[in-house]
C-alpha positions in Angstrom: -135.1 -15.9 153.9 -135.6 -12.4 155.1 -134.8 -11.4 159.1 -135.8 -8.4 160.8 -133.4 -7.3 164.8 -135.0 -4.7 166.1 -131.9 -3.6 168.4 -131.3 -0.9 171.1 -127.8 0.4 172.2 -126.4 -2.5 170.9 -124.9 -4.4 167.4 -126.9 -7.6 165.7 -124.4 -10.3 166.5 -122.9 -13.6 165.2 -127.1 -15.2 166.6 -128.9 -13.4 164.0 -126.8 -14.3 159.9 -126.6 -18.2 162.2 -131.0 -18.8 162.9 -131.5 -16.4 159.4 -128.5 -18.7 157.2 -130.3 -21.9 159.4 -133.6 -21.5 158.4 -132.3 -20.5 154.7 -131.2 -24.1 154.5 -133.7 -26.2 156.9 -136.9 -24.4 153.6 -134.5 -24.3 151.1 -134.9 -20.5 150.3 -132.5 -19.1 148.3 -131.5 -16.5 149.7 -130.4 -14.9 153.5 -131.6 -11.5 155.1 -130.8 -9.6 158.2 -132.3 -6.2 158.5 -131.8 -3.9 162.5 -132.2 -0.3 163.0 -128.8 -0.9 164.2 -126.1 -2.6 163.1 -124.0 -5.5 162.8 -120.5 -7.3 164.9 -117.4 -7.6 162.4 -117.6 -11.2 163.3 -120.8 -11.2 161.5 -120.0 -9.8 159.0 -117.8 -11.9 159.0 -120.1 -15.2 159.2 -122.9 -13.6 156.7 -120.1 -13.3 154.2 -119.1 -17.1 154.0 -122.9 -17.8 154.4 -124.0 -15.6 151.5 -126.1 -13.0 154.1 -126.3 -9.6 153.6 -126.9 -8.1 156.4 -128.2 -4.3 155.2 -127.8 -2.1 158.5 -129.6 1.5 160.0 -127.4 3.7 157.2 -127.9 1.2 153.8 -131.9 0.9 155.6 -132.6 4.5 155.8 -130.8 5.1 152.3 -133.0 3.0 151.0 -136.0 4.4 152.5 -135.5 8.3 151.1 -135.1 6.4 147.5 -136.5 7.1 144.0 -138.4 4.1 143.2 -135.5 3.0 140.4 -133.2 3.7 143.1 -135.0 1.0 145.3 -135.1 -1.9 143.1 -131.4 -1.4 142.2 -130.6 -2.1 145.1 -133.3 -5.2 145.6 -131.8 -6.8 142.7 -128.0 -5.9 143.8 -129.2 -7.4 147.2 -131.2 -10.0 146.1 -128.6 -11.5 142.5 -126.0 -10.8 146.3 -127.5 -13.6 148.8 -128.0 -16.2 145.6 -126.9 -19.5 146.9 
């Protein structure tokens, strides 16, 4: 289960993590991830860790987009393995 957030001028907070954690459980998804063009609050990182949700911020997203194919596969595998419930 992946959720994206397009935010300008502020960071993504707990609500996005709560939403994806709830949706992952409801739909019995194996993984949960929130991707944004912005950044996450410290409390969002804390909540994500306790719920096994991967957070991808603008720096990580940019790194992914400019990487080569083999690096993209490795990054995706790491994200999926980190969020497996």
